[in-house]
N, C-alpha and C positions, 0 to 999 in steps of 0.2 A: 236823492242819495240817501241811503240808509246807514245809520250809525252801526258800527260794529261792536259797540259796547252795550251790553244789556242794561236797560233802565231798571231802577228800583221801582217797586209798586207805587210809591208816592209821586214818581216822576211822570207817570203815564196818565193822560186824561181820558176818561172813559165816558161813554154813553151807555148807562146800565141796560143789560138785556132784561126784557120782561120775563119774570119767572112765575111758575104756577104756584098756587098756594099749597097744592098737594094733589094726590091722585086718589081715585076711588078704589076700594076693595084692597087696599094695601099694596097695589102694584107700584113698581118703581121703573124709572127709566135709568139705564146704565150707559152713561157716556164713556166712549172709548176713543181717545185721541191717538191718531198714528203720528208719532214724531217723524219728521222728515227723514226719509232714508239717506239723503244727502244733505249735510248741513250747509246752509248758505252762509255768507260772510257776515251778514248783519242779523240782528235779533229783533228788529222793529215788529215784524209780522207775527213772530211767535209770542213776543211780549203782549201784543194786542189780543191774540187768541186766548192766552192764559189769564190775563188780567181781566178781560172783558166778558169772557164766556166760562172758562173753566173755573175761575174763582168763584163766581156766583153760584155755579152748579154745586161746588163743594160745600157751600154754605147753606144748602137747602136739602137736608137729608130726608125731609118728609116726601119729596117728590123724586130725588135723584140719589142713586147709590154714589159712594165716593168715586169720582172719575178715575179711569185707568189711563195711563199713558204707555203705549207700547213703543219701546225703544230698541232698535236693532243694536246688537253688541258690537258689530263692526262699526257702526256709527259712533258708538260710545268710545271705543278704544281709538279710533282714528282721530277723534276730536279732543279726547281727554289726555292722550299720551303718545300716540304714534306719530303725530306731526311734530316736526322739530321747530315749533314755534311756541314757546312757553306762555307768552301773552295770550295767544289764540286758545290754547289749552285752558288757560285760567278763566277765560271768558266763558267758555263752554261749561266748565265745572260750576261756575258761579251761577249761570242761568239754570242749570239742571237743579242746583240746590234751592235757589231763591224762587223759582217758579214751578218747575215740573214736580219736584219732590213736595213743595209746599201745598200745592193745590190738587195733587193727584197721587195715586199709587202707581209706581213704576212697574211695568212688566218687561223684564229683560228678556230678549229673544234673539236667538241666532236664526236669521231669515235670509232667504235668497232674494226676496223681493217684498214689496209692501203687501201683496195679497197674502203672503204667508204671515206677515205681521197682523193682518186681520184675523187670521185663524187663531193666533196666539191670544189676542185681546178678547175676541168673541168667546173663545173657549174658556178663559179665565172667568169672564163675567157670567157665562152660562153655568159654570160650576158653583158660583157664589149664589146663584138664584135660589131662594127658598120659598118664594111667594107665588109662584105659578106664572101667569101670563104677563111677565115683565116685557119690557121693550129694550132693545139693544140698539144704540145710536153710535154710528161710526162718524168720526170727525177727522178729516185729513188735515194734517198740520202744515203742509207745504204750500198754502195759498197766500196771496197778498192781502192779509186781513188788516194791515195798517193803512192801506189805500182808502180813499173816500168811499169807493164802492165796496170795498171789503168791510168797512164799518157798518154799512147797511146790510150786508150779508150776515154779519154776526148777530144782528137783531131778528133775522128771519129763521136762522138755523133751528131754533126750538120748535118750529112748526112741523118739522120732519117727524120727530118721535111723537109729537102730540097727535098727528094724523093717525098713527098706528094705535096709540093708547085709547084715545077718546073718540075715534070716528070709525072703529071696526075695520081697520085695514091690517093686512098681514105684512105688507112691505110698502114703504114709502121712499121715493127717490127725490132727491134734490137736484134740480136741473139748473145749471149755470148758463147764462147767456154768452154765446160766442158769435163772433163775426161769421157770416156764411162762407167766407173764403179763408177762415182760420184753419190751422193745421188740425185742431181737434175735430172740426166739423168735416173737413176733408177725409180724415182717417175713418170717421163713422160712415160717411156717405158711400165712399168708394171701397173701403176695406171691410169694416165691421158688418154693415148691412148686406153688402154684396155677398160676403161669405155666409152670413147667416141664412140668407135667402137660398143659397145653394145647398147647405147642409140640413137646415131645418125650415123649409119653405112655409109650412102652415104656422109653426110657432113664431117665425119671423114676422109674418103679417100681424099677429096679435101683439107682439112686442112693439112693433112700429106704431101701432095705434096708441099704445101707452106712452111711449117716450121716443125721442130722437137722440137721447144721450144714454145709451145702453152700457156705457163704460163708467158711469158716474161713481165718484168716490163718496158722495153724500148720500147716506141712506140710513133707514132705521127698520128693524125687522122684529116681528113678534116672537115670542119665546117658542111657541108650537111649531112655527115655520122654521125657525133656526135649528130646532132639534131635528127636523126632517133633513135639512141641508147638511147638518154636521154628520149624519148617518151616511152620507154619500162621500165619494171621493172630493177632496178639496184641491183646487188648482192653485199653483203659485202665481198664475197670471190671469188677468181678465175674469176674475171670479164674479164680478157683477153680472156679466153676460150668463154665466152658468146659473146664478141665483134666479135670474129672469126666466131662464128656460125651465127650471124647476117650478117657478111660480105659474107660468102659463100651462105647463103640463098638469099641474095639480089644481088648476082653477082658483088660484089664490087671488085675494083682494089686493090690488096694486094701485097705488095713488102716486101722483107726481106733484111736486111743488116747485115753482120757479123761485129761485133764491137770488137772482140778480147776476150782475157781471163781476167776475173775479177770475184771476188767472193763477196758475202754478208754474208759469214759465218765467224763470228769471230774466231772460232776454226778450220776453214778449213774443217769442216765436220758437216753434219746435225745430230742432235740427233734422235734416233729412234722414239721417241714421237712426235717430230716435223714432221718427214716424214709421219708417220701414219696419223697425223692430216690433212696434205695436201691431202692425198688420200681420207680421209673421207669427207673433205669439197668439193672436186671435185665431188664426187658421189652425195652429197646432192644438189649441184647446178644443176647438170645435171638432176636429178629427177625432181626438181621444174621446170626447163625450159622445159623438155619434157611434163609434165603435162599441162603447159600453152599452148604449141603448139598443144595438142591433146585433150583437155578436152571437145571440142565440138563434138568429134566423139562419136557415140552411144556405141561403143564396147571398148572405151579406158580403162576401168578398167581391162578387161580381158588381153589386151595387156601389160598394165602396170605391172600387177602381174607377168607375164612371164619374162618381162625385168628386173623386180626387183629381181627375184630369180637368174637370170643369173648375175646381177650386184653384188649381195652378194658374189657369187662365185669368181667373178673376183677380187673384193676388198679383199676378204679373202686370195686369192692366192698372190696378190700384197703385203699384209701385211706380209705374211710368208717369201716371198723373201727379203723384206726389213729388217725384223728381222734377217734373216740369214746373211745378208751382212753388216748391220749397228750395230749390237749388240756388 
């Protein structure tokens, strides 16, 4: 059971994260925290994240720029004033002041989903960069960081940007461990990769050799690669898949790091409706991306109709499987 009251920094026991002494050639790592789109009742996991990871980062300006926290404005208004629960509102405001504002710079953004929040945070950090090949490190805030496995994950996360900065990578993905029958694995196996193999069969094979978590929210990206990605359309959903497609199409250096077992599911299980929505969003993004890639070809409508028909069957089969296993 998690406490609903944010702890003060002195109340939280920490296992300090190992930090770098500095980075070569004046390059910096830009940590960008995505505050949960939906606020949970308790603050234990967010407290662990800010006290054990974000605070040490903010205290090491030789290696890290001041962390950014992207917070959706609807999240703010809902929890600070729109809910008719003054105690709950006060707890949210207190946590924002004592942790989020204290250890990071807040980027307030009106966003339809978390991937649009990524764009806001990465864009602000990109604009602030004056030293060249910096690294941008995305840190999702809605995982169970206060759990025993979450504590271990917190101590591994810094390896993600380190792989990009010091090991000549353009993109590094952090892969979490999930059960083979978990909703996340089922979505990727029957939905994400099934659809990828339909719309982008050659690129999908290369991505599959790199990772079996193509929708991960843990990643770090090099400045030059981010610049290329920002010049293209940004999608409000499933942007990691799009970044991977750009990566394999551009022969980028992509690395993966296993960061352990951690979840972002409050009940430990995805709802069927949420799982279906993720498959549907993936299909929608892949369709748009394919059309942008092929719309200059004379016969693209005929090819699109064929792939679209196949895609409908793949999506339908995935939804049946998810319904049978998650209902």
